[in-house]
N, CA, C and O of each residue as an XYZ file, in Angstrom:
320
protein
N     -66.548    -80.948    110.835
C     -67.453    -81.014    111.694
C     -66.739    -79.784    111.846
O     -65.534    -79.643    111.642
N     -67.874    -78.537    112.366
C     -67.660    -77.167    112.752
C     -67.318    -76.822    113.998
O     -67.050    -75.637    114.195
N     -67.248    -77.832    115.177
C     -66.620    -77.822    115.866
C     -64.946    -77.882    115.926
O     -64.288    -76.983    116.449
N     -64.425    -78.935    115.386
C     -63.252    -79.118    115.259
C     -62.834    -78.227    114.279
O     -61.635    -78.119    114.536
N     -63.098    -77.411    113.172
C     -62.631    -76.916    112.185
C     -62.423    -74.970    113.361
O     -61.519    -74.174    113.106
N     -62.999    -74.839    113.970
C     -63.381    -74.070    115.052
C     -62.060    -73.999    116.279
O     -61.654    -72.964    116.808
N     -61.641    -75.158    116.490
C     -60.464    -75.423    117.152
C     -59.319    -75.200    116.455
O     -58.360    -74.573    116.905
N     -59.406    -75.873    114.968
C     -57.958    -75.361    114.168
C     -57.588    -73.807    114.057
O     -56.490    -73.251    114.067
N     -59.280    -73.145    113.913
C     -58.939    -71.554    113.591
C     -58.080    -70.952    115.153
O     -57.027    -70.318    115.229
N     -58.908    -71.393    116.165
C     -58.227    -70.964    117.399
C     -57.201    -71.048    117.174
O     -56.577    -70.096    116.706
N     -56.599    -72.325    117.449
C     -55.475    -72.484    117.451
C     -53.815    -71.501    116.454
O     -52.822    -70.847    116.774
N     -54.695    -72.179    114.803
C     -53.969    -70.933    114.099
C     -53.945    -69.236    114.748
O     -52.841    -68.719    114.919
N     -54.867    -68.659    114.991
C     -54.582    -67.667    115.389
C     -54.277    -66.939    117.092
O     -54.494    -65.869    117.660
N     -53.504    -68.589    117.493
C     -52.786    -68.789    118.690
C     -53.394    -67.559    119.619
O     -52.889    -66.472    119.899
N     -55.115    -68.341    120.122
C     -55.758    -67.675    121.130
C     -56.106    -68.646    122.202
O     -55.800    -69.732    121.709
N     -56.550    -68.846    123.331
C     -56.507    -69.206    124.310
C     -58.038    -69.317    123.964
O     -58.698    -68.462    123.374
N     -58.633    -70.946    124.604
C     -60.387    -70.748    124.523
C     -61.030    -69.946    125.342
O     -62.218    -69.666    125.185
N     -60.274    -69.483    126.334
C     -61.060    -68.444    127.381
C     -60.714    -67.445    126.784
O     -61.487    -66.591    127.217
N     -59.944    -66.885    125.941
C     -59.722    -65.745    125.525
C     -60.568    -65.677    123.492
O     -60.563    -64.823    122.606
N     -60.980    -66.679    123.587
C     -61.444    -66.702    122.233
C     -63.160    -66.434    122.900
O     -63.914    -65.688    122.276
N     -63.547    -67.001    123.967
C     -65.306    -67.067    124.287
C     -65.377    -65.457    125.128
O     -66.401    -64.778    125.047
N     -64.025    -64.933    126.005
C     -64.277    -63.624    125.872
C     -64.486    -62.411    125.102
O     -65.088    -61.368    125.360
N     -63.617    -62.948    123.750
C     -63.749    -61.954    122.744
C     -65.065    -62.039    122.291
O     -65.487    -60.894    122.131
N     -65.890    -62.864    122.016
C     -67.093    -62.854    121.489
C     -68.289    -62.798    122.156
O     -69.406    -62.574    121.689
N     -67.851    -63.095    123.672
C     -68.628    -62.617    124.713
C     -69.623    -64.291    125.211
O     -70.838    -64.200    125.382
N     -69.140    -65.225    125.326
C     -69.705    -66.247    125.555
C     -69.124    -66.646    126.914
O     -68.021    -66.373    127.388
N     -70.658    -67.724    127.689
C     -69.972    -68.213    128.994
C     -68.303    -69.185    128.463
O     -67.859    -69.611    127.397
N     -67.670    -69.167    130.418
C     -66.302    -70.250    129.478
C     -67.195    -71.234    129.173
O     -68.423    -71.252    129.254
N     -66.208    -72.253    128.719
C     -66.675    -73.788    127.899
C     -67.656    -73.467    126.923
O     -68.045    -74.474    126.332
N     -68.084    -72.616    126.625
C     -69.242    -72.664    125.262
C     -68.308    -73.058    123.756
O     -68.551    -73.480    122.625
N     -67.412    -72.727    124.363
C     -66.572    -73.145    122.805
C     -65.575    -74.223    123.135
O     -65.528    -75.106    122.279
N     -64.877    -74.353    124.022
C     -63.614    -75.065    124.258
C     -64.540    -76.823    124.609
O     -64.088    -77.915    124.265
N     -65.374    -76.678    125.077
C     -66.370    -78.273    125.292
C     -66.575    -78.938    124.121
O     -66.128    -79.985    123.653
N     -67.564    -77.877    123.639
C     -67.871    -78.867    121.647
C     -66.748    -78.828    120.851
O     -66.717    -79.630    119.917
N     -65.631    -77.926    121.038
C     -63.992    -78.465    120.338
C     -63.574    -79.814    120.772
O     -63.203    -80.605    119.905
N     -63.596    -80.235    122.246
C     -62.819    -81.120    122.835
C     -63.703    -82.390    122.586
O     -63.406    -83.540    122.263
N     -65.171    -81.630    122.913
C     -66.062    -83.095    122.587
C     -66.453    -83.128    121.298
O     -67.095    -84.178    121.321
N     -66.507    -82.846    120.502
C     -66.763    -82.617    119.041
C     -68.275    -82.607    118.606
O     -68.862    -83.144    117.666
N     -68.806    -81.564    119.938
C     -69.974    -81.441    119.947
C     -70.341    -80.235    118.992
O     -69.480    -79.433    118.630
N     -71.866    -80.135    118.544
C     -72.179    -78.739    117.820
C     -72.332    -77.262    118.732
O     -72.352    -77.190    119.961
N     -72.428    -76.179    117.804
C     -72.145    -74.722    118.429
C     -72.891    -74.037    117.984
O     -72.484    -73.553    116.928
N     -74.621    -73.473    118.505
C     -75.126    -72.933    118.564
C     -75.604    -71.991    117.242
O     -74.837    -71.031    117.311
N     -76.117    -71.869    116.561
C     -76.281    -70.836    115.360
C     -76.115    -69.274    115.741
O     -75.581    -68.411    115.044
N     -76.718    -69.116    117.055
C     -75.901    -67.671    117.837
C     -74.327    -67.171    117.795
O     -73.728    -66.161    117.426
N     -74.028    -68.320    118.323
C     -72.352    -68.296    118.524
C     -71.897    -67.676    117.229
O     -71.516    -66.513    117.103
N     -71.967    -68.450    116.424
C     -71.533    -68.446    114.907
C     -71.682    -67.398    114.725
O     -70.712    -66.640    114.759
N     -73.074    -66.890    114.434
C     -72.794    -64.998    114.502
C     -72.671    -64.457    115.130
O     -73.328    -63.446    114.880
N     -72.048    -64.345    116.218
C     -71.071    -63.600    116.800
C     -69.383    -63.833    116.601
O     -68.564    -62.927    116.758
N     -69.072    -65.102    116.259
C     -67.888    -65.336    115.709
C     -68.048    -64.694    114.255
O     -67.066    -63.957    114.160
N     -68.750    -64.604    113.133
C     -68.763    -64.083    112.117
C     -68.410    -62.516    112.140
O     -67.718    -61.845    111.375
N     -69.058    -62.209    113.171
C     -68.955    -60.525    113.396
C     -67.357    -60.271    113.833
O     -66.565    -59.465    113.344
N     -67.167    -61.154    114.829
C     -65.827    -60.758    115.367
C     -64.611    -60.889    114.600
O     -63.529    -60.303    114.617
N     -65.207    -62.017    113.788
C     -63.481    -62.687    112.789
C     -63.718    -62.561    111.667
O     -63.585    -63.431    110.807
N     -64.011    -61.722    111.552
C     -64.470    -61.586    109.612
C     -63.213    -62.041    108.870
O     -63.510    -62.274    107.698
N     -61.707    -62.289    109.162
C     -60.776    -62.685    107.997
C     -61.539    -64.568    108.445
O     -61.124    -65.468    107.716
N     -62.357    -64.888    109.354
C     -62.406    -66.706    109.157
C     -63.322    -66.959    108.011
O     -64.179    -66.133    107.696
N     -63.207    -67.751    107.568
C     -64.178    -68.356    106.148
C     -65.349    -68.850    106.501
O     -65.443    -69.974    106.995
N     -66.357    -68.081    106.293
C     -67.369    -69.345    106.672
C     -67.725    -70.300    106.135
O     -68.279    -71.074    106.915
N     -67.675    -70.641    105.127
C     -67.562    -71.309    104.032
C     -66.638    -72.399    104.649
O     -67.166    -73.439    105.044
N     -65.362    -72.236    104.752
C     -64.656    -73.610    105.231
C     -64.945    -73.679    107.111
O     -64.466    -74.610    107.759
N     -65.500    -72.935    107.561
C     -65.973    -72.874    108.846
C     -67.483    -74.255    108.817
O     -67.694    -75.186    109.593
N     -68.042    -73.922    107.913
C     -69.480    -74.460    107.672
C     -68.986    -76.313    106.884
O     -69.165    -77.486    107.211
N     -68.585    -75.862    106.198
C     -68.279    -77.410    105.244
C     -66.562    -77.940    104.946
O     -66.220    -79.073    104.608
N     -65.760    -76.880    105.161
C     -64.090    -77.566    105.100
C     -63.682    -77.301    103.809
O     -62.601    -77.682    103.361
N     -64.529    -76.642    103.169
C     -64.165    -76.347    101.924
C     -63.530    -74.937    101.672
O     -63.609    -74.083    102.555
N     -62.983    -74.711    100.636
C     -61.884    -73.315    100.707
C     -60.731    -73.239    101.765
O     -60.327    -74.144    102.494
N     -60.394    -72.231    101.695
C     -59.101    -71.683    102.762
C     -60.197    -71.209    104.053
O     -61.410    -71.001    104.074
N     -59.085    -71.156    105.122
C     -59.575    -71.180    106.434
C     -59.805    -69.611    106.705
O     -60.680    -69.142    107.433
N     -58.930    -68.961    106.037
C     -58.813    -67.688    106.245
C     -59.129    -66.891    105.491
O     -58.874    -67.493    104.448
N     -59.610    -65.698    105.114
C     -60.276    -65.096    103.829
C     -59.321    -63.848    103.974
O     -58.736    -63.458    104.984
N     -59.319    -63.365    102.794
C     -58.845    -61.629    103.109
C     -59.794    -60.674    102.772
O     -60.884    -61.145    102.448
N     -59.667    -59.182    102.752
C     -60.660    -58.267    103.298
C     -61.540    -58.493    102.036
O     -62.750    -58.409    102.248
N     -61.165    -58.755    100.804
C     -61.996    -58.354     99.682
C     -63.167    -59.691     99.239
O     -64.055    -59.505     98.407
N     -62.983    -60.886     99.889
C     -63.284    -61.790     99.465
C     -64.683    -61.863    100.628
O     -65.787    -62.282    100.281
N     -64.387    -61.401    101.946
C     -65.547    -61.553    102.595
C     -66.460    -60.013    102.763
O     -67.141    -59.677    103.732
N     -66.257    -59.370    101.700
C     -66.859    -58.241    101.633
C     -68.434    -57.898    101.576
O     -68.968    -56.790    101.614
N     -68.987    -59.107    101.479
C     -70.329    -59.510    101.339
C     -71.366    -59.518    102.497
O     -72.579    -59.315    102.442
N     -70.520    -59.823    103.626
C     -70.542    -60.037    104.915
C     -70.865    -58.940    105.875
O     -71.413    -59.050    106.972
N     -70.237    -57.367    105.003
C     -70.932    -56.181    105.632
C     -71.593    -55.134    104.822
O     -71.697    -53.908    104.865
N     -72.066    -56.259    103.941
C     -73.769    -55.436    103.744
C     -74.128    -55.628    104.204
O     -75.289    -55.228    104.289
């Protein structure tokens, strides 16, 4: 589930939910509630996350396949 994987990423980055939410400019509990309750996260929020956290592998986030963290070389296609 996307929300659970995102929770793992936030933990790996040693961020609080509040700090993460602020960094992507979403309201309080927009991330923490879905992660804790196993609910879905809107595509507009996922787009913000992809822009602010380019090291987060979008394939891993959406499918669980591959590595959580990508190197700049692997995510070059995102900047095009």
